[in-house]
C-alpha positions, 0 to 999 in steps of 0.5 A: 417070658415077658421082656421088660419094657422101658417106662420112658424114652428119650426124644429130641425136640426144639425147646423155645425159651425167652432166651432163644430156641435150641435142640435138646433131649427130653424124657417122655413116658411110654404108654401101651395097650394093656388087655385084661383077658378072663377065661381067654376072652378080652374084657377091657383094654387100657392105655397104660404105663408098661410097668407093675402088670401084676399089681394092675391086674389084681387091682383092676379085678378088685376095684371093678368087682370081678373078684372080692378077694385076691385068692379068687385069682388062680393065676396071672400070666403077662404076655407081650405081643409087641404091639401091646400087653395081654394079661391073662387072668385065670379065676378060680371056679366060683369067681369065674362062674360069677364073672361069666354070669355078670358078662351074660347079663350086661346090656350091650356088646359095645363098651362105653369106655369105662374100664370095659363096662358095657352098660350104664347100670354097671358104670353107675354101680353102688359103692360099699359104705366105708363108714365103719372106719375109725380113721381120723386125720389132722390138717397136717396129715392131709398136707403132709400126705401130698408132700410125701407123695411128691417125693416118691414119684420117680417117673413123674420127676423124670417126665413130668407127665404121669399120675400117682396114687399113694397110700398114707398111714398116719405116723408112717407116711406113704407106705405104697405108691404107684405111677401111670399115665392114667390116673385110674390105672395108677389107683388100680396098681396101688390097689393091687400092691396093697392087696399083695402086701396085705395092707388094710385099706381102712388103715389109711388114706388114698392120695392122688395127683389128679382130679377126683372122678366118680371112678376114683371114688368107686375104686377107693371104696373098693380098697376100703379107705374112708379117705380120698385126698387129691391135689385137684378138684372133684366132679359133682358126681364124685362128691355125691358118690363119696357122700353116699359111701360115707367117704371123706373127700378132700381136694384142692390140696395146695400147700397148707390149703385144702377143701373138705367136700364130704364127711368133715367129721374125720378131719381134725381142724382148728377154729373155723373161719369164713373162706370165700 
């Protein structure tokens, strides 16, 4: 049985302030290597917070296109090896055949650092369009989603050093949230939690506490959400990818202010004014 790991550790440090310097304790987040192994072979190793391992495995498998549906996984076994966590994921026959075929066609033996991806083509994979979603959000929904996410981040409240990904449904608020030292990991854990709970990704918006990279857009598209809402800025490639996926990308949400970068038709706004 896997022992429960602590997500935080108390450390002593010197705290320098304008009033002087003193020794004091502070909580910091733990991170540990987490390996995803399929058919006994390690596919990827991530540095992650030691929590929500099954959500992580399921979400990673979904957002990386290894499986299309949760029931394509036969079993998930979490093994604690002291130095890290090995998650053994056993796929059902058809899914395992697809995965083995995918591995054989990858270009090279050395990973490029993107979630175990081993070729440029895999890193730049196309995303499914999410344009069929009928979801629209008002400006208040967008600002409220970020404020509500900040209230369900116990690990961040304790350490100030982790990211969060949440799922916002109008009229219900943040219905699911996960935290991790890595922004991609938090989103994968959210994807797994949503899949386990049977929550339709098209019913709400993904809300993240980080910048928006292309991987965050790819993973949001895999969840099926037409919205990604972020407190920080997006990259140019993330904007282009969201546009191609018919996804509404909202970023730089600060208080009542935010910027809509793609597909603004889903956002109900007031009278337009010029903003520098």
